[in-house]
C-alpha positions in Angstrom: 7.2 -17.8 -13.0 9.9 -19.3 -15.3 10.8 -16.0 -17.0 14.5 -15.0 -16.9 15.9 -11.7 -18.2 18.2 -12.5 -21.2 16.9 -16.1 -21.7 13.2 -16.0 -22.4 12.3 -12.5 -21.8 14.0 -9.2 -22.4 13.7 -6.4 -19.9 14.5 -2.8 -20.8 14.7 -0.4 -17.9 14.4 3.3 -17.8 14.6 5.3 -14.3 14.0 9.0 -14.0 15.2 9.4 -10.4 13.9 12.7 -9.0 14.1 14.5 -12.4 10.5 14.7 -13.5 11.3 16.4 -16.6 13.0 13.2 -18.1 9.8 11.2 -17.8 7.9 11.9 -21.0 11.0 11.4 -23.0 11.7 8.0 -21.5 8.1 7.1 -21.8 8.4 7.8 -25.5 11.7 5.9 -25.7 10.1 2.8 -24.2 6.9 2.9 -26.4 9.1 3.3 -29.4 10.8 -0.2 -28.6 7.3 -1.7 -29.1 7.5 -4.0 -26.0 4.8 -6.6 -25.3 4.0 -4.9 -22.0 5.2 -2.1 -19.8 5.5 -1.9 -16.0 5.2 1.6 -14.8 6.2 2.6 -11.1 4.7 5.9 -9.7 1.8 8.0 -10.9 4.0 10.4 -13.2 5.5 7.4 -14.9 2.2 5.7 -15.3 0.7 9.0 -16.7 3.5 9.6 -19.1 3.4 6.0 -20.5 -0.3 6.0 -20.8 -0.2 9.3 -22.7 2.2 7.5 -25.3 0.1 4.3 -25.9 -3.5 3.1 -25.8 -2.6 -0.4 -27.2 0.6 -1.7 -25.3 -0.5 -3.4 -22.0 0.5 -1.4 -19.1 0.8 -2.5 -15.4 1.3 0.1 -12.8 2.7 0.0 -9.3 3.1 2.7 -6.7 0.1 4.8 -7.4 -1.8 6.7 -4.7 -5.3 6.9 -6.5 -5.5 5.7 -10.0 -9.2 6.8 -10.4 -8.7 10.3 -8.9 -5.5 10.5 -11.2 -7.6 9.6 -14.2 -5.6 6.5 -15.0 -8.6 4.1 -14.8 -12.4 4.7 -15.0 -13.0 2.2 -12.2 -11.1 -0.2 -10.0 -13.0 -3.5 -10.6 -12.9 -3.2 -14.4 -10.3 -0.6 -15.3 -11.0 -1.2 -19.0 -8.5 -0.3 -21.9 -5.0 -1.4 -21.7 -3.9 -0.6 -18.3 -4.4 -2.1 -14.7 -2.1 -2.5 -11.7 -1.5 -2.1 -8.0 -2.2 0.9 -5.9 0.2 1.6 -3.2 -1.6 3.8 -0.9 -5.2 4.2 0.6 -6.7 7.4 1.7 -6.9 6.3 5.3 -3.2 6.2 5.6 -2.9 10.1 6.3 -4.7 9.7 9.5 -2.9 6.5 10.3 0.5 8.2 10.0 -0.5 11.2 12.3 -2.0 8.7 14.8 1.3 6.8 15.1 3.4 10.0 15.3 1.1 11.3 18.2 1.6 7.9 19.9 5.3 8.2 19.8 5.4 11.9 20.6 3.0 12.5 23.4 3.4 16.3 23.3 2.8 16.6 19.7 0.9 19.9 18.8 1.5 20.7 15.3 2.1 18.3 12.2 2.9 19.2 8.7 2.2 16.8 5.8 5.2 17.2 3.2 4.8 16.3 -0.4 5.8 17.4 -3.9 2.7 19.0 -5.6 4.1 18.1 -9.0 4.0 14.3 -8.3 1.9 13.5 -5.3 -2.0 13.6 -5.0 -1.9 15.1 -1.4 -5.6 15.5 -1.5 -5.9 11.7 -1.2 -4.6 11.9 2.4 -5.8 15.3 3.6 -9.4 14.2 4.8 -8.1 11.3 7.1 -5.1 13.5 8.1 -7.3 16.4 9.2 -9.9 14.3 10.8 -7.1 12.6 12.9 -5.7 16.1 13.7 -9.1 17.2 15.1 -9.4 14.2 17.2 -5.8 14.4 18.5 -6.1 18.2 19.0 -3.1 18.6 16.6 -2.9 21.6 14.3 -2.5 20.3 10.8 -0.7 22.0 8.1 0.9 21.2 4.5 4.4 21.8 3.5 4.5 21.5 -0.3 8.1 21.2 -1.7 9.6 20.5 -5.0 12.7 18.5 -5.7 14.9 20.9 -3.8 16.9 20.0 -0.8 16.9 23.7 0.2 13.1 23.8 0.2 13.0 20.6 2.2 15.4 22.2 4.8 13.4 25.3 5.0 10.1 23.7 5.4 11.5 21.4 8.2 13.4 24.3 9.7 10.1 26.5 9.9 8.4 23.6 11.5 11.1 23.4 14.2 10.9 27.1 15.2 8.2 26.1 17.8 8.1 23.3 20.1 5.7 20.2 19.6 6.1 20.0 15.8 6.0 16.7 13.8 6.3 15.8 10.2 4.5 13.3 7.9 6.4 12.6 4.5 4.3 11.3 1.5 4.8 10.7 -2.1 6.5 7.4 -3.2 8.9 8.9 -5.8 9.6 12.1 -3.8 10.0 10.3 -0.5 12.3 7.8 -2.0 14.6 10.3 -3.7 14.7 12.5 -0.9 14.6 10.6 2.2 18.3 11.3 3.1 17.8 15.1 3.1 14.5 14.8 5.1 16.3 12.5 7.7 19.2 14.9 8.2 17.0 18.1 8.3 14.7 16.6 10.7 17.6 15.5 13.0 19.1 19.1 12.8 15.9 20.6 13.8 14.8 18.1 16.3 11.6 17.1 14.3 10.1 13.6 14.8 9.0 12.3 11.5 7.0 9.4 9.9 7.3 8.2 6.4 5.8 5.1 4.5 9.1 3.4 3.7 10.9 1.1 6.1 14.1 2.4 4.6 13.3 5.6 6.3 13.6 4.4 9.6 16.6 2.2 8.9 18.7 5.0 7.6 18.0 7.3 10.6 14.3 8.5 10.5 12.1 8.0 13.5 9.2 5.9 12.2 7.9 4.3 9.2 4.5 2.6 8.4 3.3 1.7 5.0 2.7 -1.0 2.3 5.4 -3.8 1.9 6.6 -2.5 -1.5 8.5 -5.6 -2.4 5.2 -7.7 -1.9 3.5 -5.3 -4.2 5.9 -5.8 -6.9 5.7 -9.5 -6.6 2.0 -9.3 -6.9 2.5 -7.2 -10.0 4.5 -9.8 -11.6 1.6 -12.1 -11.6 -0.4 -9.7 -13.6 2.5 -9.2 -16.1 2.7 -12.9 -16.4 -1.1 -13.4 -16.9 -1.2 -10.6 -19.5 1.8 -12.1 -21.5 -0.3 -15.3 -21.5 -3.3 -13.5 -23.1 -5.3 -12.0 -20.4 -6.6 -8.3 -21.0 -5.5 -5.6 -18.6 -9.0 -4.1 -18.6 -10.4 -7.4 -17.1 -7.9 -7.6 -14.3 -9.1 -5.5 -11.2 -6.9 -2.7 -9.6 -5.6 -4.1 -6.3 -4.5 -2.5 -3.1 -1.6 -3.6 -0.7 -2.1 -6.8 1.3 0.7 -6.3 3.6 1.8 -3.4 5.9 4.9 -3.0 7.9 6.2 -0.8 10.7 9.8 0.1 11.6 10.9 2.4 14.5 14.4 3.6 15.1 15.3 3.7 18.9 18.6 5.4 18.4 16.7 8.4 16.7 14.0 8.3 19.3 16.7 8.7 22.1 18.3 11.5 20.2 15.0 13.4 20.1 14.3 12.7 23.8 11.4 10.4 23.2 10.7 7.0 24.8 9.1 4.6 22.4 6.0 3.1 24.1 5.4 -0.6 24.3 2.3 -0.2 22.0 4.6 0.6 19.2 7.3 -1.8 20.0 4.9 -4.6 20.1 3.5 -3.9 16.7 6.8 -2.9 14.9 8.0 -5.4 12.5 11.5 -4.1 12.7 13.1 -2.3 15.8 16.4 -0.6 14.8 18.8 -0.3 17.7 
């Protein structure tokens, strides 16, 4: 779009990683720079930035439900100084479980893992529980915080009985802790699904979710339009346009699973 960092635009970046305690201070720091616009990734970062300014335009990316989170009043005309791109839809809870049961024919129990401090798990639970009833799978929740010890314990508890599976949700949480989840799932023989393709590439069994790179590209169009004079409140909140699925055959073999053709044919990426 003709904007190059250091030439005709300046980009200041702050990253909180998995330390949620840094978010407010970083938001205050960014707002104090008085930028022309702020791009906020994930719900906690967006909430923190919005708390600090109602005048500087904000474009968000990576939110689960911007209305339920209280970030916008409505999707078609968000009003105020904020708009953006939601990363998830409520139907994904059921979709993740359906895919997991397809690749794990003996699935009896499934836990949905999330960080209650940063993830709106209630968004996914209705479709997750509906799919569980349909598939005759016992659903449960595994709320954990930013602790590898908690993650290990939750997955170990799930692995104490046969037929368990895991769904990992929450953009920031899943990104920061995917290595811990992958290792714990392997140690405890638990098949797991996550929204990120990196999860499958790095040793997780299965991933299905929005193409996050595409979402950020689309967010750039909103940033450009606002810098040219558009008002954030006039730009509707948008949802993902592209989804991608990846499956790791090596991990499936280690778990004693045969990946069905129905999965292989739909997968965008098959990791050997």
